[in-house]
Structure formats: C-alpha cells, structure tokens
C-alpha positions in Angstrom: 2.0 50.5 75.8 -1.3 49.6 74.1 -1.5 48.6 70.4 -4.0 47.2 68.0 -7.6 48.3 68.3 -7.2 49.3 71.9 -7.0 53.1 72.2 -4.5 54.3 74.7 -6.0 56.8 77.1 -2.7 58.2 78.1 0.7 57.9 76.4 4.0 57.8 78.1 6.2 60.8 77.4 9.2 58.5 76.5 7.1 56.7 73.9 6.0 59.9 72.2 9.6 61.2 72.2 10.8 58.0 70.6 8.1 58.4 68.0 9.2 61.9 67.3 12.8 60.8 66.6 12.1 57.7 64.7 12.1 59.3 61.2 15.4 61.0 61.8 17.0 57.8 63.2 16.6 56.0 59.9 18.4 58.7 58.0 21.2 58.6 60.6 21.6 54.9 60.1 21.9 55.3 56.3 24.6 57.9 56.6 26.5 55.8 59.2 26.3 52.9 56.7 27.7 55.0 53.9 30.5 56.4 56.0 31.4 52.9 57.2 31.5 51.5 53.7 33.8 54.3 52.6 36.1 53.6 55.5 36.2 49.9 54.7 37.1 50.6 51.1 39.9 52.9 52.2 41.3 50.2 54.6 41.0 47.5 51.8 42.9 49.8 49.4 45.7 50.3 51.9 45.9 46.6 52.7 46.1 45.8 48.9 49.0 48.3 48.6 50.8 46.8 51.6 50.4 43.3 50.1 51.5 44.3 46.7 54.6 46.0 48.1 53.7 49.5 47.1 53.8 50.6 50.7 51.6 53.1 52.4 52.0 56.7 51.3 50.1 59.5 52.9 51.5 62.2 50.7 49.1 64.1 48.5 50.6 65.1 45.1 48.8 67.9 43.4 49.8 68.9 39.9 51.1 72.4 39.5 48.6 73.4 36.8 45.7 72.5 39.3 47.0 74.8 42.1 45.6 78.1 40.8 42.1 76.5 40.5 42.0 75.1 44.1 39.9 78.1 45.5 37.4 77.9 42.6 37.1 74.1 43.1 36.5 74.5 46.8 33.9 77.2 46.1 32.1 74.9 43.7 32.0 72.1 46.3 30.7 74.6 48.9 27.9 75.8 46.6 27.0 72.2 45.8 26.8 71.4 49.4 24.6 74.5 50.1 22.2 73.6 47.2 22.1 69.8 47.4 22.2 69.6 51.2 18.7 71.0 51.8 17.3 68.9 49.0 18.1 65.7 50.9 15.2 66.5 53.3 12.7 67.9 50.8 10.5 64.9 51.0 10.2 64.7 54.7 6.9 65.2 56.5 6.7 68.8 57.8 4.5 67.9 60.7 5.1 68.7 64.4 4.3 66.0 66.9 2.5 67.2 70.0 2.0 65.3 73.2 -1.5 65.3 74.8 0.2 66.7 77.9 1.6 69.6 75.9 -1.9 70.8 74.8 -3.0 73.6 77.2 -6.7 73.8 76.2 -9.7 71.7 77.0 -13.4 71.7 76.4 -13.8 74.0 79.5 -11.9 76.7 77.6 -14.4 76.7 74.7 -16.7 79.3 76.1 -20.0 80.0 74.5 -19.6 77.0 72.2 -21.9 74.3 73.7 -22.8 72.9 70.3 -19.2 72.6 69.3 -18.4 70.8 72.6 -21.3 68.4 71.9 -19.9 67.8 68.4 -16.5 67.0 69.9 -18.0 64.5 72.4 -19.9 62.7 69.6 -16.8 62.6 67.4 -14.7 61.2 70.2 -17.3 58.6 71.0 -17.3 57.4 67.4 -13.5 57.5 67.3 -13.2 55.3 70.4 -15.9 52.8 69.5 -15.3 52.5 65.8 -15.1 48.7 66.0 -18.5 48.4 67.7 -20.0 50.9 65.3 -18.8 48.9 62.4 -19.7 45.4 63.6 -23.0 46.1 65.3 -24.5 48.9 63.1 -22.6 48.4 59.8 -21.6 52.1 59.9 -18.3 53.6 59.2 -17.1 56.5 61.4 -15.7 59.6 59.7 -12.1 59.1 58.8 -11.6 62.7 57.7 -13.5 65.8 59.0 -13.4 69.3 57.5 -13.7 72.3 59.9 -14.8 75.3 57.9 -15.9 78.8 58.9 -14.7 82.4 59.3 -11.3 83.1 60.8 -11.1 83.1 64.6 -14.1 80.9 65.3 -12.3 78.1 67.2 -11.4 75.5 64.5 -7.8 75.0 65.7 -8.9 75.0 69.3 -11.5 72.3 68.7 -8.9 70.1 67.0 -6.5 70.5 70.0 -9.3 69.6 72.4 -10.1 66.4 70.3 -6.4 65.4 70.5 -6.2 66.1 74.2 -9.4 64.2 75.1 -8.4 61.3 72.8 -5.0 61.0 74.4 -3.2 60.0 71.2 -0.4 61.6 69.1 -1.4 64.8 67.4 0.4 65.6 64.2 0.0 69.4 63.5 1.0 70.8 60.1 0.2 73.9 58.1 -1.0 73.5 54.6 1.7 75.9 53.3 4.4 73.6 54.8 3.7 71.0 52.1 4.6 73.4 49.3 8.1 73.1 47.8 10.0 74.8 45.0 10.9 71.6 43.2 8.4 69.7 41.1 7.1 66.5 42.8 8.4 67.4 46.3 5.0 68.6 47.6 3.5 65.2 46.7 6.3 63.5 48.5 5.7 65.5 51.6 2.0 64.6 51.6 2.9 60.9 51.2 5.4 61.1 54.1 2.8 62.8 56.3 0.2 60.2 55.8 2.9 57.4 56.2 3.9 58.8 59.5 0.2 59.1 60.6 -0.4 55.5 59.8 2.8 54.4 61.5 1.9 56.2 64.8 -1.6 54.8 64.5 -0.4 51.3 64.4 2.1 51.9 67.2 -0.1 53.6 69.7 -3.5 52.3 68.6 -4.6 55.7 67.3 -3.4 59.1 66.0 -5.0 62.4 64.9 -3.7 64.5 62.1 -4.5 68.2 61.8 -3.9 70.3 58.6 -4.4 74.0 59.1 -5.2 76.3 56.2 -6.1 73.3 54.1 -7.0 75.5 51.1 -3.3 76.1 50.6 -3.0 72.6 49.1 -6.6 71.6 48.4 -7.7 74.4 46.1 -9.8 73.4 43.2 -8.1 72.4 40.0 -8.9 74.1 36.7 -12.3 73.2 35.2 -13.6 71.6 38.4 -16.7 73.7 38.7 -15.1 76.4 40.8 -14.6 79.9 39.6 -10.8 80.0 40.1 -8.6 77.0 39.5 -5.0 76.6 40.7 -2.9 74.6 38.2 0.1 74.7 40.6 -1.6 72.4 43.1 -2.9 69.8 40.7 -0.3 67.3 41.7 -0.8 67.9 45.4 -4.6 67.5 45.1 -4.1 64.3 43.1 -1.9 62.9 45.9 -4.4 64.0 48.6 -7.1 62.1 46.7 -5.1 58.9 46.7 -4.1 59.2 50.3 -7.6 60.0 51.6 -9.0 57.1 49.6 -6.4 54.6 51.0 -6.7 54.9 54.8 -6.9 51.2 55.4 -3.9 50.1 53.3 -1.7 47.5 55.1 2.0 47.6 55.2 4.2 45.0 53.3 4.7 43.0 56.5 0.9 43.0 57.2 0.2 41.9 53.6 2.6 39.0 53.9 1.0 38.0 57.3 -2.4 38.1 55.7 -1.2 35.9 52.7 0.1 33.2 55.1 -2.9 33.3 57.3 -1.2 34.9 60.3 -3.6 37.9 60.2 -7.2 37.9 59.2 -8.0 39.7 55.9 -11.1 41.2 57.4 -9.2 42.6 60.4 -9.9 46.3 61.1 -6.7 48.3 61.4 -6.4 50.9 64.2 -8.2 54.1 63.5 -6.7 57.5 62.8 -8.6 60.7 62.2 -7.7 63.5 59.9 -9.0 67.0 60.6 -8.5 69.8 58.1 -9.4 73.5 58.8 -10.1 76.2 56.2 -11.6 79.6 55.9 -12.5 79.1 52.2 -14.3 75.8 51.8 -16.0 77.1 48.6 -12.5 77.1 46.9 -11.7 73.4 47.7 -11.6 70.8 45.0 -15.0 69.1 44.8 -13.4 65.7 44.6 -11.7 66.2 48.0 -14.8 67.1 50.0 -17.1 64.3 48.8 -18.2 61.5 51.2 -15.5 58.8 51.3 -12.8 61.3 51.6 -14.0 64.0 53.9 -17.0 62.2 55.4 -18.2 65.1 57.5 -18.1 68.9 57.2 -18.6 71.0 60.3 -19.3 74.7 60.0 -18.0 77.1 62.7 -20.1 80.2 62.8 -19.5 83.6 64.4 -21.0 83.7 68.0 -24.5 85.0 68.6 -25.3 87.5 71.3 -25.8 84.8 73.9 -22.5 83.1 73.1 -20.7 86.5 73.1 -22.1 87.2 76.6 -20.9 83.8 77.9 -17.5 84.2 76.3 -16.9 87.7 77.7 -18.3 86.8 81.2 -16.2 83.6 81.4 -13.0 85.4 80.5 -13.7 88.3 82.9 -14.5 85.8 85.7 -11.2 84.0 85.2 -9.4 87.3 85.8 -11.3 89.1 88.5 -13.4 86.4 90.2 -17.1 85.6 90.2 -18.2 88.4 92.5 -16.5 91.1 90.6 -17.6 89.7 87.2 -21.2 89.9 88.3 -20.8 93.6 89.0 -19.5 94.0 85.4 -22.8 92.5 84.0 -24.3 95.7 82.6 -21.2 96.5 80.6 -20.8 92.8 79.5 -24.4 92.9 78.2 -23.8 96.1 76.3 -20.6 94.8 74.8 -22.2 91.5 73.8 -25.1 93.2 72.1 -22.8 95.7 70.2 -20.1 93.2 69.2 -22.1 91.4 66.4 -19.7 90.2 63.8 -16.7 89.7 66.1 -15.2 86.3 66.3 -14.2 84.3 69.4 -10.6 85.3 68.8 -11.5 89.0 68.7 -13.5 88.7 72.0 -10.5 86.9 73.6 -8.2 89.7 72.4 -10.7 92.3 73.7 -10.6 91.0 77.3 -6.8 90.7 77.1 -6.6 94.3 75.9 -8.7 95.4 78.9 -6.0 93.9 81.1 -3.3 95.8 79.1 -5.2 99.0 79.7 -5.4 98.4 83.4 -1.6 97.5 83.5 -0.6 100.8 81.8 -2.9 102.8 84.1 -0.8 102.2 87.2 -0.9 98.4 87.3 -4.3 98.5 89.1 -7.0 95.8 89.1 -9.3 95.4 86.1 -12.2 97.8 86.2 -15.6 97.8 84.3 -14.6 100.9 82.3 -11.5 99.0 81.1 -13.7 96.4 79.4 -15.6 99.1 77.6 -12.5 101.0 76.5 -11.0 97.7 75.2 -14.2 97.0 73.2 -14.1 100.5 71.7 -10.4 100.0 70.8 -10.9 96.5 69.2 -14.2 96.9 67.5 -14.3 100.7 66.7 -10.6 101.6 66.5 -8.0 103.3 68.6 -8.9 106.7 70.0 -7.0 109.5 68.3 -8.7 112.3 70.2 -10.3 115.3 68.5 -7.7 116.8 66.0 -10.3 119.2 64.4 -10.6 122.9 64.6 -13.6 124.4 66.3 -15.7 124.7 63.2 -14.9 121.1 62.1 -15.7 119.9 65.6 -19.1 121.5 65.3 -19.7 120.0 61.9 -18.8 116.5 63.1 -21.1 116.9 66.1 -24.0 118.0 63.9 -23.3 115.1 61.5 -23.2 112.4 64.3 -26.1 114.1 66.0 -28.2 113.7 62.8 -27.5 109.9 62.8 -28.4 109.6 66.5 -31.6 111.7 66.3 -32.9 109.7 63.4 -32.2 106.5 65.3 -33.7 107.9 68.5 -36.9 109.5 67.1 -37.4 107.9 63.7 -38.1 104.4 64.8 -36.5 101.2 63.6 -35.1 98.3 65.5 -31.5 99.2 66.5 -31.1 101.2 69.8 -28.4 103.9 69.9 -25.7 103.0 72.5 -23.0 105.5 71.8 -22.3 108.7 70.0 -18.8 110.0 69.7 -16.8 112.6 67.8 -13.5 111.1 68.8 -11.5 110.1 65.7 -11.0 106.3 65.5 -9.1 105.1 62.5 -10.4 106.8 59.4 -13.8 107.6 61.0 -14.1 111.1 62.3 -17.0 110.1 64.6 -19.4 107.3 65.1 -23.0 106.5 66.1 -23.1 102.9 67.5 -26.4 101.1 67.6 -27.4 97.6 68.7 -30.4 95.4 69.2 -31.3 93.0 72.0 -30.9 90.0 69.6 -28.9 89.4 66.5 -30.8 90.1 63.3 -30.7 87.6 60.5 -33.5 88.9 58.2 -34.2 92.4 56.8 -37.5 93.5 55.5 -38.2 96.3 53.0 -38.9 98.7 55.8 -35.6 97.7 57.5 -33.6 98.3 54.4 -35.2 101.7 53.7 -34.9 102.7 57.4 -31.1 101.9 57.3 -30.7 103.9 54.1 -32.5 106.9 55.7 -30.3 106.6 58.8 -27.2 106.7 56.7 -28.5 109.8 54.9 -29.3 111.6 58.2 -25.8 112.9 58.8 -25.8 114.7 55.4 -29.3 116.0 56.0 -28.4 117.4 59.4 -25.4 119.3 57.9 -27.7 120.8 55.2 -30.3 121.8 57.7 -27.9 123.5 60.1 -25.3 125.0 57.7 -27.1 125.0 54.4 -24.2 122.9 52.9 -22.7 119.4 53.0 -19.1 118.3 53.6 -17.0 115.4 52.5 -17.7 113.6 55.8 -20.8 112.0 54.2 -18.8 110.1 51.6 -18.7 106.8 53.5 -22.4 107.1 54.4 -23.3 107.6 50.7 -21.2 104.7 49.7 -23.0 102.3 52.1 -26.4 103.7 51.3 -25.8 103.2 47.6 -24.6 99.6 48.2 -27.8 98.9 50.2 -30.0 100.5 47.5 -28.2 98.3 44.9 -29.0 95.2 46.8 -32.5 96.3 47.4 -33.1 96.7 43.7 -30.9 94.1 42.0 -30.3 91.3 44.5 -33.2 91.0 47.0 -36.1 91.5 44.6 -37.5 94.3 46.8 -37.8 96.8 44.0 -40.0 96.8 40.8 -38.2 93.8 39.3 -38.1 90.2 40.6 -34.9 89.5 38.7 -31.9 88.9 41.0 -28.5 89.6 39.6 -26.8 87.7 42.5 -23.4 88.8 43.6 -22.6 92.2 42.0 -19.0 92.6 41.0 -17.4 96.0 41.3 -17.2 96.3 37.5 -20.9 95.5 37.1 -21.9 97.9 39.9 -19.9 100.7 38.3 -21.5 99.9 34.9 -25.0 100.1 36.4 -24.4 103.3 38.3 -22.7 105.1 35.4 -25.2 104.2 32.6 -28.7 105.3 32.1 -31.4 102.7 32.7 -34.3 101.6 34.8 -32.0 100.0 37.5 -30.0 103.2 38.0 -33.3 105.3 38.1 -34.7 103.0 40.8 -31.5 103.2 42.9 -31.6 107.0 42.6 -35.3 107.1 43.7 -34.5 104.9 46.7 -31.7 107.2 47.8 -33.9 110.3 47.4 -36.7 108.7 49.3 -34.3 107.9 52.2 -33.1 111.5 52.2 -36.7 112.8 52.3 -37.5 110.4 55.1 -34.5 111.7 57.1 -35.4 115.3 56.5 -39.0 114.6 57.8 -37.8 113.0 61.0 -35.0 115.6 61.8 -37.3 118.5 61.1 -39.5 117.4 64.0 -36.5 117.2 66.4 -34.3 120.1 65.2 -34.1 121.6 68.8 -33.0 118.2 70.2 -30.5 117.9 67.3 -28.9 121.3 68.1 -28.8 120.5 71.9 -27.1 117.2 71.2 -24.5 118.8 68.9 -23.6 121.3 71.7 -23.3 118.6 74.2 -21.0 116.6 71.9 -18.8 119.6 71.4 -18.5 119.8 75.2 -18.0 116.2 76.3 -17.1 114.5 72.9 -18.7 111.1 73.7 -22.1 110.2 75.1 -23.5 106.8 76.1 -27.2 105.7 76.3 -27.6 107.2 79.8 -26.3 110.6 78.7 -28.4 110.5 75.6 -31.5 109.9 77.7 -30.7 113.0 79.7 -30.2 115.1 76.6 -32.9 113.8 74.3 -35.4 112.4 76.8 -36.8 108.9 76.8 -36.7 107.1 73.4 -40.2 106.7 71.9 -41.3 103.1 71.7 -41.7 102.9 68.0 -40.5 99.4 67.3 -42.7 97.7 64.7 -44.7 94.6 65.6 -46.1 92.0 63.1 -49.7 91.0 63.3 -49.8 87.3 62.4 -53.6 87.4 62.0 -53.1 89.6 58.8 -51.1 86.8 57.2 -53.6 84.2 58.2 -56.5 86.1 56.7 -54.5 86.7 53.5 -53.7 83.0 53.2 -57.4 82.0 53.7 -58.6 84.5 51.0 -56.0 83.2 48.5 -57.0 79.6 49.2 
C-alpha cells in the first residue's frame, strides 16, 4: 500500500473495505468500553456485598404502588430509545465510498465530449504531479473544482471518470444528505465528511470527494449580492468556507512531529480533490466560488449538432454493430439536427427507448424506424393517435399545413422535417423544422420570420374557413413573447433601452396598459400576420393539397413533403461582407 505523496494507481479491495468500516469500528469500541465498564461495576458491587456479609440476592423487589405504572414507564423508555437512538449518528459523514473497480464508466463512454475528456486528462495530470507543479513552477493545482451546467450534461459521469482514472477512493455524497432537522448537525456532517476525506488521503496517498447538487448546501446567504438568500443554510455555508480554506491542516500527531523536528514544516501533504456539481451556479454563495476555495469552474453545455451526431451514432453502434449503424446514418443525421436542446442524458434515453420499442414489437432487432419513433416520443411526446372528429381533423390539418407552407415557400433558415396531426402531449399537431447547424444568433429578419411562421397556422384557418379556433393559443403566446423580446430586450425596435429579463408581472403590466411598448408589440404581431397572409396567398393550392394529404396519412416527412409541395425554393439569405466593409470605410 502506497502512502505519502506517492499516488496509488490501483488500490487493493481489502484496503478500501477496511477504510469503509473504519468510522464504524471506532463507535463499536466506545460501546464495548461502556458495556465493559458497567459489567465491572456490577461485579464490584456484588463482591462488596459478599465481603460485607450482605450476600448475593438476585430478587427484584418492586413496590406495589409502582406496578400499575410499569407499562407507561416501559413505553417512555421505548420512545426515548426511538428518539435518542437516531440522534447518536446525526453527525456522521453521509458519504458513500466507491472503489475504482466499482465504477462502470470510463472516458470512452463520454461520447461527443472531446473537450470534456481533454479537461479530465489535464486535471488528472495536475492532480498526479502536484509536487512537481508546486516546486518547479510555483503553481498550486486546483484543490476544488466546480462543475456547473444544465441537467443531464455529464457532470456526474465526468467525476466518476476522474475517480476511476486516478485509482483513488471516491467519496460520493448528495448535497441534501448534509441537511439535518437539528440545529448544528448539518455543520457536523460537513466536518465529518472533510475529516474522512483527509484521512483517506493520508492513508492511500490521494482521494477524491464529489458533492452532487451542491446548491442544496451552498446557496447564497441573505444580502450576499444574489437575488434570493437562504438563511437556513447560513451555518452550513460558513462551515464549508472554513473547510475549503483549510485543506492542508495537519493532524495533532503531525503537528507534534513537526514541533519536535520529525517532519518538515514545509512538507506537502498528500493531495485530495473536491468536485462539486450544480445546475444553479448563479445561486451559490459568492464567497464559496472565489479562487482559493473553488479554484476552477468548468461549464458543461448542451451538445451541439456534431456532438449529438457522435453520441447517437456511438450508442447505436454499441447495440447493432458498425455495419448496421452506418446504414442508420440518414436517420441519425436527421435526429441530430432536430434534437437541439436535448441533453446527453436525453439522447442516451432516446436510444434506450428505441430498444424498448423493438422489444415490444416482437423482440426483433433494432431498426432505423425505431430510432425515429424513439426520438419523436422523447422530444415531441408520446403518440396519442388522432382523437378528433372529421371536421377537427381537417382544421388541424389546415393549421399545420399553414405552418409548413410558410416554412417551405416563405424563406428563412429552418428546413421543415416533419408535419403531423397526431396528438402528442398537449399539442394537437406539430411542424418540426431544423437547420444544418445550431443557431446561436438571431437577426431582426430571423425574429420577424419566426413570428410570421407562428402566425401562419391562424392565417391558414382564416383563409380556408373564414374563422379561427382555439388551436392558435400557444402560437400566439410564443409570438407575443418573441415580440416582447424584440421590442424590450434585444433593442431591435424603436427604443435602444433594454429591460433585461422580463418577469411575468412586468410582462402582464406592459401588455395590459396603454403605451408605446404595447403599441410596438401590437404592430410587430400585425406585421407578422400580414407577412404570413402574403406568403400563404401565393401557395393556397399547395396548402389545400397538403391538408388533404395530412387528413389521409396523418404524418409526412421531408420526402413526402417534396412529393406534395414540390422542391423547396432556395431562399436562404446570404450576407454580403463587402457591404459592411464599404459602410465601415465611409464611417471612418
């Protein structure tokens, strides 16, 4: 077993098991000592009675007036045991010690996350060579790292990979496990966790602690510059501040050894690494995330289209083999381009759902259509069929046909991939569109084009039936939200003033009161409606033909749409950079 500054590459299972039982062994010794002391006292009492001539008497004499109260007394002692018993372990560390051999993920399982794997390699290199980094370069490796990002982006998996590659004990704990109902017990649990982390570090030459959902104990205190304070966690945050600042504290034995010259005062103690993961980094206490406590913050973002393609292809390849996965490539590309906003966890679940679909369909091998059905189920909602009557079915077909025809003939960047009148969740139908690449910026034309596309369903109903239905409510809500951002947040309207994040109360106040902002939002929505009417008027025949086809087959993909509507016009806008160059020269 390696100790000191040497990092053990592989730990023996027996050593890890002994480390797991060490904390409970001390408590067992204390109880054994107390029971032994009681037995010794009883023996001494009997010896004294024997010597004094009183003799030994084992009879128990209970006064008669006490006899009726015996059940109540027993009940009181039982209740005390139930209440006090659990309190004896309230200050224990709530962690779970995991062996490196028990971790079933590695860097090869982190599909589509090449930058994250590179970050892990750098962190491990710094962790292993902390002594060289300190002596030669005068740099201090990070002692605590914060993983922050949306849910399902691989934060926990990355921490497991770090522990497996490092080959050291991994102390996993959830932030909510530190919370206790009695005052002061949460701080005791934090101290016990860090004490155990230091102990294992000194024993094995290294250890890694991982706190999941760190915001449960690290939320900002009141008046710390964050919008919402949490007075209930003030004591826990204070204890975390102390523990994160005192990584290198020596034990009592080590301090005595330093005092008598047995150990060098400048000696570097073995390193341990603390990793904390949270979905709400903005709510953490500012004193926690400053350098010196959490030295590094790593953001885990949602995968882009290339990463989504790698993730889905890798998962499919593991299940059907490389040759069959290559034949799935068209569907994989379509799913990757349409799944913007899905996390890694959602993509993993989608591929698993494809296997479930194949299992229920006669336990057959996985097919390409299963992958598409799984994507529609995870991203769009479970298929509930067409529960409408004939007239409602026609109205929904016209409505979705309006969205599709505007996207198809009206220009704009997104391409229509799917039109369906199948009910999925609360949506009576859907028109799915995608681009070849993820879009991170929207121009004025993009915003107005999206608003017009949202208004196209209502415009189509009015053109065909002369009336509108309640099916346009969600479209109007989204269009109003975009128009609000256009006017008040993105400085695309008449005013350059940005109101920042609009709360629901402020939004309701703007929309229900007379004023220039409300007038501008109304004009934007009306302009989008007119734009939709102009485009759909040019393709009214195609709109009706598409609605009839939807009533017949209920769902159309891009190949079916090409047969019904013809080739999509190439109307994507291009930017002439020379215009900006000439404008810049004229201004200079």
